[in-house]
C-alpha positions as CSV (number, residue, x, y, z in Angstrom):
1,M,-27.4,14.9,-0.5
2,I,-27.7,18.7,0.3
3,R,-25.2,19.7,-1.6
4,E,-26.0,18.4,-5.1
5,K,-29.8,19.4,-4.3
6,I,-29.1,22.6,-4.2
7,R,-26.5,22.5,-7.2
8,K,-29.3,21.3,-9.0
9,S,-31.9,24.1,-8.0
10,I,-29.2,26.7,-8.6
11,A,-28.4,24.7,-12.0
12,D,-32.4,25.0,-12.7
13,A,-32.8,28.8,-11.8
14,A,-29.6,29.7,-14.2
15,R,-30.8,27.8,-16.9
16,A,-34.4,29.3,-16.8
17,I,-32.7,32.9,-16.6
18,G,-30.9,32.0,-19.6
19,G,-27.3,30.0,-18.5
20,V,-26.9,27.9,-20.8
21,G,-24.1,25.3,-20.0
22,I,-23.6,26.4,-16.6
23,S,-24.0,23.7,-14.6
24,A,-20.2,22.2,-15.4
25,E,-18.8,25.5,-14.0
26,F,-20.3,27.1,-11.1
27,S,-19.4,25.7,-7.5
28,V,-21.2,25.4,-4.2
29,S,-19.5,24.5,-1.1
30,S,-19.2,25.0,2.9
31,P,-17.8,28.4,3.9
32,E,-15.5,28.7,6.9
33,N,-17.2,31.2,8.3
34,P,-21.3,30.1,9.3
35,A,-22.0,33.7,8.9
36,H,-21.8,33.3,5.6
37,G,-23.9,30.5,5.3
38,D,-24.0,27.0,5.5
39,Y,-23.2,26.6,1.7
40,A,-22.3,28.9,-0.9
41,S,-22.5,29.4,-4.6
42,N,-20.2,31.9,-7.1
43,A,-23.1,31.0,-10.1
44,A,-23.6,34.5,-10.3
45,M,-20.1,35.5,-10.7
46,V,-20.0,32.6,-13.4
47,L,-23.1,34.0,-15.5
48,A,-22.2,38.0,-15.2
49,G,-19.7,37.1,-18.1
50,T,-22.3,35.3,-20.5
51,L,-25.3,37.8,-19.3
52,K,-23.4,41.0,-19.3
53,Q,-24.9,42.3,-16.1
54,N,-24.0,42.6,-12.8
55,P,-23.7,39.2,-10.6
56,M,-25.6,41.1,-8.0
57,E,-28.5,41.5,-10.0
58,I,-28.1,38.0,-11.5
59,A,-27.8,36.4,-7.8
60,R,-31.4,37.9,-6.8
61,R,-32.7,36.7,-10.3
62,I,-31.2,33.3,-9.5
63,I,-33.2,33.4,-5.8
64,D,-36.2,34.4,-7.3
65,A,-36.6,31.3,-9.7
66,I,-35.5,29.3,-6.9
67,G,-38.3,30.2,-4.8
68,A,-39.4,28.7,-1.8
69,H,-37.2,25.4,-1.1
70,E,-38.0,22.1,1.8
71,L,-34.0,22.4,2.1
72,I,-33.3,25.8,2.9
73,D,-34.3,28.2,5.4
74,R,-33.2,31.8,3.6
75,I,-30.9,32.5,1.2
76,E,-28.6,35.5,1.2
77,I,-26.5,38.0,-1.2
78,A,-22.9,38.8,-0.2
79,R,-20.9,41.2,-2.7
80,P,-19.8,40.5,-5.2
81,G,-22.2,38.3,-5.8
82,F,-22.0,35.4,-3.9
83,I,-25.0,33.4,-2.9
84,N,-25.2,32.0,0.4
85,F,-27.5,29.4,1.4
86,F,-28.6,28.4,5.3
87,I,-30.2,24.5,5.5
88,S,-33.9,24.3,7.5
89,N,-33.7,22.0,10.6
90,H,-36.1,20.0,8.6
91,A,-33.6,19.3,6.0
92,L,-30.7,17.9,9.0
93,W,-33.9,16.3,10.6
94,D,-33.7,14.0,7.2
95,V,-30.2,13.4,7.3
96,I,-30.1,12.2,10.5
97,A,-33.1,10.1,10.0
98,E,-31.7,8.8,7.2
99,V,-28.3,7.6,9.4
100,L,-30.6,5.9,12.4
101,A,-32.2,4.0,10.2
102,H,-29.6,2.7,7.8
103,P,-26.0,3.1,9.8
104,G,-24.0,0.5,8.0
105,T,-24.8,2.1,4.9
106,W,-24.5,5.7,5.3
107,G,-22.2,7.7,2.9
108,D,-22.6,4.9,0.3
109,S,-24.2,5.7,-3.2
110,N,-24.7,3.6,-6.7
111,T,-22.9,6.8,-8.5
112,G,-20.6,4.3,-9.7
113,R,-22.5,1.3,-10.7
114,G,-21.4,-0.2,-13.7
115,K,-18.3,0.8,-13.7
116,T,-14.8,-0.9,-12.6
117,V,-11.7,0.7,-11.2
118,V,-8.6,-1.0,-11.2
119,I,-6.2,0.3,-8.5
120,E,-2.3,-0.7,-8.6
121,Y,-0.6,0.0,-5.2
122,F,2.0,-1.9,-2.7
123,Q,3.9,-2.9,-5.1
124,L,6.6,-5.0,-3.4
125,N,9.8,-6.8,-5.0
126,I,10.4,-10.5,-4.7
127,A,13.3,-11.1,-1.7
128,K,13.0,-7.5,-1.1
129,R,11.3,-7.2,3.0
130,P,8.4,-4.0,2.5
131,H,10.2,-1.3,4.2
132,I,8.7,2.3,5.5
133,G,8.6,3.6,2.2
134,H,6.3,1.3,1.0
135,I,3.2,2.4,3.8
136,R,2.3,5.3,1.6
137,S,1.3,3.5,-1.4
138,A,-0.2,0.6,0.5
139,V,-2.4,2.8,2.8
140,I,-3.3,5.4,-0.3
141,G,-4.4,2.9,-2.1
142,D,-6.1,0.7,0.3
143,A,-8.4,3.9,0.9
144,L,-9.0,4.7,-2.9
145,K,-10.4,1.2,-3.2
146,R,-12.7,1.4,0.1
147,M,-13.8,5.0,-1.0
148,F,-14.6,3.7,-4.6
149,A,-16.3,0.7,-3.4
150,S,-18.5,2.4,-1.2
151,Q,-19.8,4.7,-3.9
152,G,-20.7,1.3,-6.5
153,Y,-17.7,0.9,-8.6
154,T,-16.2,-1.9,-8.8
155,A,-12.8,-2.0,-7.5
156,V,-9.9,-4.3,-8.1
157,S,-7.2,-4.1,-6.6
158,D,-3.6,-5.4,-7.9
159,T,0.3,-5.2,-6.4
160,H,1.8,-6.0,-9.4
161,V,4.8,-7.4,-8.0
162,G,8.2,-7.0,-9.0
163,D,9.0,-10.8,-10.0
164,W,10.6,-10.3,-13.0
165,G,14.0,-9.0,-14.4
166,T,18.0,-8.7,-14.0
167,Q,18.0,-8.4,-10.7
168,F,16.7,-12.1,-10.5
169,G,19.6,-13.4,-12.4
170,I,21.8,-11.6,-9.1
171,L,19.4,-14.0,-6.6
172,L,19.5,-17.1,-9.1
173,L,23.7,-16.8,-9.1
174,G,23.9,-16.0,-5.6
175,Y,21.4,-18.9,-4.9
176,K,23.9,-21.5,-6.9
177,E,26.9,-19.6,-5.0
178,A,25.2,-20.6,-1.5
179,G,25.8,-24.3,-2.4
180,A,22.3,-25.3,-1.5
181,D,18.8,-26.6,-2.5
182,L,17.3,-24.0,0.0
183,H,13.9,-24.4,-1.7
184,T,13.5,-28.4,-1.2
185,K,14.4,-28.2,2.8
186,E,14.0,-26.5,6.2
187,I,17.2,-25.0,6.7
188,T,15.6,-21.7,8.5
189,D,13.1,-20.7,10.5
190,D,13.0,-17.7,8.1
191,P,13.2,-18.4,4.6
192,F,12.7,-14.4,3.5
193,A,15.7,-13.9,5.4
194,A,17.7,-15.8,4.2
195,L,16.6,-14.6,0.3
196,E,17.7,-11.1,1.4
197,E,21.2,-12.6,2.6
198,I,21.7,-13.9,-0.8
199,Y,20.8,-10.8,-2.7
200,L,23.2,-8.7,-0.5
201,T,26.0,-11.1,-0.6
202,E,25.8,-11.6,-4.2
203,N,25.6,-7.7,-5.1
204,D,28.7,-7.6,-3.0
205,R,30.4,-9.8,-4.9
206,I,29.6,-7.9,-8.2
207,K,30.6,-4.8,-6.7
208,S,34.4,-6.5,-6.1
209,D,33.9,-8.5,-9.7
210,P,31.8,-7.0,-11.8
211,A,32.0,-9.5,-14.3
212,R,29.7,-11.6,-12.1
213,R,26.9,-9.2,-13.6
214,E,27.5,-11.1,-16.9
215,M,27.0,-14.1,-15.1
216,A,23.9,-12.8,-13.5
217,K,22.6,-11.7,-16.9
218,Q,23.0,-15.2,-18.3
219,E,21.1,-16.8,-15.3
220,F,18.2,-14.1,-15.9
221,A,18.5,-15.6,-19.4
222,K,18.2,-18.8,-18.8
223,L,15.3,-18.7,-16.4
224,E,13.5,-16.5,-19.7
225,Q,14.1,-19.5,-21.7
226,G,12.2,-21.9,-19.6
227,D,15.1,-23.5,-17.8
228,I,13.2,-26.1,-15.1
229,K,16.2,-25.7,-12.8
230,N,16.1,-21.9,-12.4
231,G,12.4,-21.6,-12.5
232,E,11.9,-24.5,-9.5
233,I,13.6,-21.7,-7.8
234,W,12.5,-18.8,-9.3
235,Q,9.1,-20.0,-7.9
236,W,10.3,-20.9,-4.4
237,M,11.5,-17.2,-4.2
238,V,7.8,-16.1,-5.1
239,D,6.3,-17.9,-2.7
240,V,8.6,-17.0,0.3
241,S,7.7,-12.9,-1.1
242,M,4.3,-13.4,-1.7
243,Q,3.6,-15.0,1.8
244,N,5.7,-12.3,3.4
245,L,3.8,-9.6,1.4
246,E,0.1,-11.3,2.8
247,R,1.4,-10.7,6.1
248,S,2.2,-7.4,6.2
249,A,-1.2,-6.5,3.9
250,V,-2.7,-8.2,7.2
251,R,-1.0,-6.5,10.0
252,L,-1.4,-2.9,7.8
253,G,-5.2,-3.5,7.8
254,L,-5.6,-3.9,3.8
255,L,-8.4,-5.2,2.2
256,P,-7.2,-8.2,0.3
257,F,-5.5,-7.7,-3.1
258,D,-8.1,-9.0,-6.0
259,E,-5.0,-10.1,-8.2
260,H,-1.4,-10.3,-7.4
261,R,-0.3,-10.3,-11.2
262,G,3.7,-9.8,-11.1
263,E,5.7,-8.6,-13.9
264,S,6.6,-11.9,-14.7
265,F,2.5,-12.4,-15.8
266,Y,3.0,-10.5,-18.6
267,E,6.4,-12.3,-20.3
268,D,4.4,-13.7,-23.2
269,Q,2.2,-10.8,-23.7
270,M,5.2,-8.2,-24.3
271,K,5.8,-9.6,-27.7
272,P,2.6,-8.6,-29.6
273,I,3.2,-5.0,-28.6
274,V,6.8,-4.9,-29.8
275,E,5.2,-5.9,-32.8
276,M,2.5,-3.6,-32.8
277,A,4.6,-1.0,-32.1
278,L,7.0,-1.3,-34.9
279,Q,4.3,-2.3,-37.4
280,K,2.8,1.4,-36.7
281,G,5.8,2.8,-36.8
282,V,5.7,4.0,-33.2
283,A,9.0,2.3,-32.3
284,K,12.4,1.3,-34.2
285,K,14.7,-0.9,-33.9
286,T,18.6,0.6,-33.2
287,E,21.8,-0.5,-34.8
288,D,22.7,-2.5,-31.9
289,G,19.4,-4.4,-31.4
290,A,17.4,-2.0,-29.3
291,V,13.5,-1.4,-29.7
292,I,12.9,2.4,-28.6
293,V,10.4,5.0,-28.9
294,D,11.6,8.6,-29.7
295,L,8.8,11.0,-27.6
296,T,11.7,13.6,-27.5
297,A,10.5,15.7,-29.5
298,E,7.7,15.6,-26.7
299,N,10.2,16.5,-24.2
300,L,9.8,12.6,-22.9
301,D,13.3,11.3,-24.1
302,E,13.8,8.4,-25.9
303,A,11.6,5.2,-24.4
304,V,13.1,2.1,-24.4
305,L,10.8,-1.1,-24.9
306,I,13.4,-3.8,-26.1
307,K,17.1,-3.5,-24.4
308,S,20.5,-3.8,-27.0
309,D,20.9,-7.4,-25.2
310,G,17.4,-8.3,-25.6
311,A,15.6,-7.5,-22.1
312,S,12.2,-6.5,-22.0
313,T,11.8,-3.4,-19.9
314,Y,9.4,-2.2,-17.1
315,L,7.8,0.0,-19.5
316,L,6.9,-2.8,-21.9
317,R,5.7,-4.6,-19.1
318,D,3.6,-2.1,-18.4
319,L,2.0,-1.5,-21.5
320,A,1.1,-5.0,-21.5
321,T,-0.5,-4.6,-18.5
322,I,-2.6,-1.6,-19.6
323,R,-3.7,-3.9,-22.3
324,Y,-4.7,-6.8,-20.4
325,R,-6.3,-5.2,-17.6
326,K,-9.0,-3.4,-20.2
327,E,-9.6,-7.0,-22.1
328,R,-9.9,-8.8,-18.6
329,W,-11.9,-5.8,-16.5
330,N,-13.0,-3.8,-19.3
331,F,-11.5,-1.0,-16.1
332,W,-13.2,2.6,-16.4
333,K,-10.5,3.6,-15.0
334,N,-7.1,2.0,-14.3
335,L,-5.0,3.7,-11.5
336,Y,-1.4,3.5,-10.2
337,V,-0.5,4.8,-6.8
338,V,3.2,5.2,-7.3
339,D,5.9,7.7,-5.7
340,V,6.4,10.8,-7.5
341,R,9.6,9.7,-9.4
342,Q,7.7,7.6,-11.2
343,S,6.0,10.9,-13.0
344,H,8.3,10.5,-16.2
345,H,7.8,6.9,-16.6
346,F,4.2,6.9,-16.6
347,R,4.1,9.7,-19.0
348,Q,6.1,8.0,-21.1
349,V,3.7,4.7,-21.1
350,F,0.6,6.6,-21.4
351,R,2.1,8.7,-24.3
352,I,2.8,5.4,-26.4
353,A,-0.4,3.4,-25.5
354,Q,-2.5,6.5,-26.6
355,L,0.2,6.4,-29.9
356,L,-0.6,2.3,-30.1
357,G,-4.2,3.2,-29.8
358,L,-4.7,0.9,-26.4
359,E,-7.6,1.3,-24.9
360,G,-8.3,3.2,-21.9
361,V,-5.6,5.6,-22.1
362,D,-6.6,9.3,-23.1
363,E,-6.0,12.5,-22.2
364,G,-7.2,12.1,-19.0
365,S,-3.8,10.5,-17.8
366,T,-2.6,13.4,-16.1
367,I,-4.5,14.1,-13.2
368,P,-4.6,17.8,-12.2
369,Y,-4.8,19.0,-8.7
370,G,-5.3,22.6,-8.2
371,V,-8.3,24.3,-6.8
372,P,-9.3,27.7,-7.8
373,Q,-9.7,30.5,-4.8
374,N,-12.0,33.6,-4.9
375,D,-10.1,36.4,-4.0
376,D,-13.0,38.0,-2.0
377,S,-13.2,37.1,1.8
378,Q,-15.4,34.6,1.6
379,S,-13.4,32.3,-0.3
380,L,-15.2,29.1,-1.5
381,V,-12.2,26.7,-0.4
382,Q,-12.1,26.1,3.3
383,E,-8.3,25.7,4.6
384,K,-7.6,26.0,8.3
385,E,-4.1,25.4,9.9
386,T,-4.6,23.2,12.8
387,S,-2.6,23.4,16.1
388,D,-0.3,21.2,15.1
389,G,0.9,23.1,11.9
390,T,-1.2,20.7,9.6
391,T,-3.5,21.9,6.8
392,I,-6.7,20.3,6.3
393,S,-9.0,21.8,3.3
394,F,-12.3,21.1,2.1
395,P,-12.1,21.6,-1.9
396,N,-14.4,24.0,-4.1
397,L,-14.1,21.3,-6.9
398,F,-15.4,22.3,-10.7
399,L,-14.5,18.5,-12.0
400,S,-15.9,15.9,-10.2
401,I,-14.6,12.3,-10.4
402,E,-16.7,12.3,-13.6
403,G,-15.0,14.7,-15.3
404,V,-11.5,12.8,-15.6
405,S,-11.4,8.7,-17.7
406,G,-8.6,6.5,-18.4
407,T,-5.3,5.6,-17.0
408,A,-3.4,7.5,-14.6
409,H,-0.7,7.8,-12.4
410,I,-1.4,8.6,-8.9
411,S,1.5,10.1,-7.4
412,Y,2.6,10.5,-3.6
413,G,5.2,12.5,-1.9
414,F,7.8,10.7,0.6
415,M,7.4,10.0,4.0
416,K,10.7,11.7,5.5
417,L,12.3,11.1,9.0
418,P,13.2,14.1,11.2
419,E,16.5,15.4,10.8
420,G,18.8,13.4,12.9
421,G,16.5,11.4,14.4
422,A,14.9,7.8,13.3
423,V,11.7,6.1,12.7
424,S,12.5,3.3,15.2
425,T,14.8,3.3,18.2
426,R,15.9,0.2,16.1
427,G,16.8,2.7,13.4
428,G,17.9,3.9,10.3
429,T,16.3,4.8,7.1
430,G,15.8,1.6,6.0
431,I,13.4,0.0,8.7
432,S,11.4,-2.6,7.7
433,L,7.9,-2.3,7.5
434,E,7.7,-4.9,9.8
435,K,9.2,-3.2,12.5
436,V,7.6,0.2,12.2
437,L,4.5,-1.6,12.5
438,D,5.3,-3.1,16.0
439,E,7.0,0.0,17.2
440,A,3.7,1.8,16.3
441,V,1.5,-1.2,18.5
442,D,4.1,-1.0,21.2
443,K,4.1,2.7,21.9
444,A,0.2,3.0,21.7
445,A,0.1,0.4,24.0
446,A,2.6,2.5,26.6
447,V,0.3,5.4,25.8
448,I,-3.1,3.6,26.9
449,R,-1.7,1.7,29.5
450,Q,-0.9,5.5,31.0
451,K,-4.2,7.1,30.0
452,N,-6.6,4.1,30.7
453,P,-4.5,1.5,33.3
454,N,-7.8,-0.7,34.0
455,L,-8.7,-0.6,29.9
456,K,-10.2,-4.0,28.5
457,N,-8.9,-5.8,25.6
458,A,-6.0,-2.9,26.0
459,D,-4.0,-5.2,23.3
460,A,-6.8,-5.3,20.8
461,V,-7.0,-1.7,20.9
462,A,-3.1,-0.8,21.1
463,R,-3.0,-2.7,17.5
464,A,-6.0,-0.5,16.9
465,V,-4.6,2.8,17.7
466,G,-0.9,2.0,16.9
467,I,-1.6,1.0,13.2
468,G,-4.4,3.6,13.0
469,A,-2.0,6.1,14.2
470,L,0.5,5.6,11.9
471,K,-1.8,5.1,8.8
472,Y,-3.8,8.3,9.7
473,F,-0.4,10.3,9.7
474,D,-0.1,9.8,6.3
475,L,-3.9,10.1,5.0
476,S,-4.3,13.4,6.5
477,H,-1.8,15.3,4.2
478,H,-2.2,15.7,0.7
479,R,-0.8,13.0,-1.2
480,D,1.9,14.7,-3.1
481,S,3.2,16.3,0.0
482,D,6.7,15.2,1.5
483,I,6.1,14.1,5.1
484,V,8.0,14.1,8.2
485,F,7.2,11.7,10.4
486,S,6.9,12.5,13.6
487,W,5.9,9.4,16.4
488,D,4.9,12.1,19.1
489,R,2.2,13.9,16.7
490,A,1.4,10.7,15.4
491,L,-0.3,8.7,18.9
492,S,-1.4,12.4,20.4
493,F,-4.4,12.5,21.1
494,E,-4.7,16.0,20.8
495,G,-4.9,17.8,16.9
496,N,-5.9,16.0,13.9
497,T,-4.4,12.6,14.6
498,G,-5.7,9.2,14.6
499,P,-5.9,9.1,18.1
500,Y,-7.8,11.9,18.7
501,L,-10.6,11.0,16.1
502,Q,-10.6,7.4,17.9
503,Y,-10.7,9.1,21.3
504,T,-13.8,11.3,20.3
505,H,-15.6,8.0,19.1
506,A,-14.8,6.2,22.1
507,R,-16.6,9.1,24.2
508,L,-19.8,9.3,22.2
509,K,-20.1,5.3,22.3
510,S,-19.2,5.7,26.2
511,I,-22.6,8.9,26.2
512,L,-24.7,6.0,24.6
513,D,-23.8,2.9,26.2
514,K,-25.1,5.1,29.0
515,A,-28.5,6.2,27.8
516,R,-28.9,2.5,27.1
517,V,-28.4,1.8,30.5
518,A,-30.6,4.4,31.8
519,G,-33.3,3.6,28.7
520,H,-33.0,6.7,26.9
521,L,-32.6,5.5,23.4
522,S,-35.9,6.9,22.1
523,L,-36.6,8.3,18.6
524,P,-35.9,12.0,18.1
525,D,-39.2,14.0,17.8
526,E,-38.3,15.7,14.4
527,H,-40.3,19.3,15.3
528,T,-37.6,19.6,18.2
529,P,-35.8,22.8,17.8
530,M,-32.2,22.9,17.2
531,D,-29.9,25.5,18.8
532,A,-26.5,26.9,16.6
533,T,-24.5,24.4,18.0
534,E,-26.8,21.3,17.7
535,H,-27.2,22.9,13.8
536,R,-23.8,23.0,13.5
537,L,-23.1,19.2,14.3
538,G,-26.1,18.1,12.0
539,L,-25.0,20.0,8.7
540,V,-21.3,18.6,9.3
541,I,-22.8,15.0,9.6
542,A,-24.8,16.0,6.5
543,R,-21.7,16.5,4.6
544,F,-20.3,13.0,4.7
545,P,-21.3,11.9,1.4
546,D,-19.7,15.3,0.1
547,A,-16.3,14.9,1.8
548,I,-16.1,11.0,-0.2
549,T,-16.8,12.7,-3.4
550,D,-14.1,16.1,-3.1
551,A,-11.8,12.9,-2.2
552,L,-12.1,10.6,-5.1
553,A,-12.2,13.8,-7.3
554,I,-8.7,14.6,-6.5
555,Y,-7.8,10.9,-5.6
556,S,-6.7,12.3,-2.0
557,P,-7.7,10.6,0.9
558,H,-6.4,14.0,2.7
559,V,-9.4,15.2,2.1
560,L,-12.2,13.0,4.0
561,A,-9.4,12.9,6.6
562,G,-9.6,16.5,7.1
563,Y,-13.7,16.3,7.4
564,L,-13.2,13.6,10.1
565,Y,-11.2,16.2,12.3
566,E,-13.7,19.0,11.4
567,L,-16.6,16.7,12.6
568,A,-14.4,15.4,15.6
569,Q,-13.8,19.1,16.5
570,T,-17.4,20.3,16.4
571,A,-18.7,16.8,18.2
572,N,-16.4,17.4,21.1
573,E,-17.7,21.5,21.6
574,F,-21.1,19.8,20.8
575,Y,-20.8,17.4,23.9
576,H,-18.6,19.7,26.3
577,S,-21.1,22.9,25.6
578,H,-24.8,20.4,25.6
579,P,-25.1,17.7,28.5
580,V,-26.6,15.0,27.3
581,M,-27.8,12.4,29.9
582,Q,-28.0,15.3,32.2
583,E,-31.0,17.5,29.6
584,Q,-34.3,17.1,31.5
585,D,-36.3,18.0,28.5
586,E,-36.6,14.6,27.0
587,R,-37.4,16.1,23.7
588,K,-34.0,18.1,23.9
589,K,-32.3,14.4,25.2
590,N,-33.8,12.3,22.5
591,L,-32.9,15.3,20.0
592,R,-29.1,15.1,21.4
593,L,-28.8,11.6,21.6
594,A,-29.5,11.2,18.1
595,L,-26.7,13.7,17.2
596,V,-24.3,11.7,19.5
597,T,-25.3,8.9,17.4
598,T,-25.4,10.0,14.0
599,A,-21.7,11.8,15.0
600,S,-20.5,8.1,15.9
601,T,-21.9,6.7,13.3
602,T,-20.2,8.7,10.9
603,L,-16.8,9.0,12.6
604,E,-16.8,5.1,12.6
605,R,-17.6,5.3,8.5
606,G,-15.3,7.4,7.9
607,L,-12.6,5.7,9.9
608,A,-13.3,2.8,8.0
609,L,-12.4,4.0,4.8
610,L,-9.5,5.2,5.6
611,G,-9.1,1.4,7.0
612,I,-8.7,2.7,10.3
613,G,-10.6,0.6,13.3
614,A,-12.6,2.5,15.7
615,P,-12.3,1.2,19.2
616,G,-15.7,1.6,21.3
617,E,-13.6,2.6,24.7
618,M,-9.9,3.9,25.0
């Protein structure tokens, strides 16, 4: 959009004055201070070393080479060599016209056409109920899938369910100890709860009698060897657990998963990986029969493919997964949204995959995050501390999403509980995801009843607000951050929260509803002048595609969330200071209605990319 057109103009001008290769190095960003322009670039300072000239002089030469431009009202230079661009109202009118003409695809692009991105997230384990700790993987992965799809990529999601391993020996042993064929008859209204009870009870027995662990390993060995009885029980456990996973995913509002490939799917694909590793000398057998890859020289320790008892490892299954996904999807990127504790594991996996020559794994497997900042007061990175203490950022990115390829671990921090508190009054750090979602909706309903007791469809709005508040609280933080959860902050209608954005959207829709009743939704006249506040709102709306691009460049939805918060703040400032329906000048009224319409559309589209609903009333 506008930023990319400016960037291209600067790159063309820089090459014209001798700045070969600059396009991959300079930045174009949005200064926090409007006095520094609508966009600013450090191109002259980047070129200064190459051309051995003063950045201020280079900046003047770039401006001369750009010349008159339909997007630009004027260009200024600021020390020590920033080039500040002030966008024309005409350029903003073009954006407004595009949004009005194509509201359902605003922000979409075909950048990723022909490229497939596989995203693994919400990795639940069989017979273990999802809890609050699974929220981060679910909502971050879902938002990334939505954003990738909006940019034309084929976005494929997989849960990679934990349905294999020694823990199933424990489940099988406990099941048989129960003395009943649970999978052949309805003995409970909640078979998943029965599974949980089996697992917990058998673990308690093992603690009291460690010899039972060997019995459990034998049960799993029988399963691996194709025992029919154990296979039937295992399948019942998987089916019950998958039904529970689907219910949780639907309640969270996640997009449908394209694959549910559990670890068991790769059982027959692991042996060829081991043989390849041994043949290539990447792995070796130890005296006790284990198969390992020695990565100690790279500070990655020894990685185990096969344990001494013959059991396969998660690491081996992950290697088989990479191979399968490359063959099945021919992925351009293969992303694992998994918490930061698994960083060492994935470094081992990716390094072994590189040594084996598995396609799709290269040196781009570590995702860097770090935004360079200039020491000058006109920093090209916006960082704002909001009223509730959180920080939103609009990064100046030197690398786009196109600059990082292959298989990558998208790590995230932990969602913590307040000291001495709990996420739910029902309590405890192990609270189930289902109970968290119930509480979110209940608390949202209570707030809505207080603020608008006569609201129609109050139950549906409470669901959208409650679940949206929970998701936005997570997504508004950088994924690498540890977050301390607070219901009061998450459900507040003020500050950088989901309800604040949803309420702003509802206020904008209310203005449009009144305009429709009064018959005042006419196409605006593009020659109508804009004042500073109107220009500012139009400019923020125009930056929506930039926010999506920047969020994907570092795989962190918090960039898009921060943008939406800025848009909501700007829209609030606009409609509080600029009466819309009371405006007597029809041209001005139509302009303002167009801004309200496009701001509402952008908020709704942006929230949808985060997997959050935008009610028309609140």
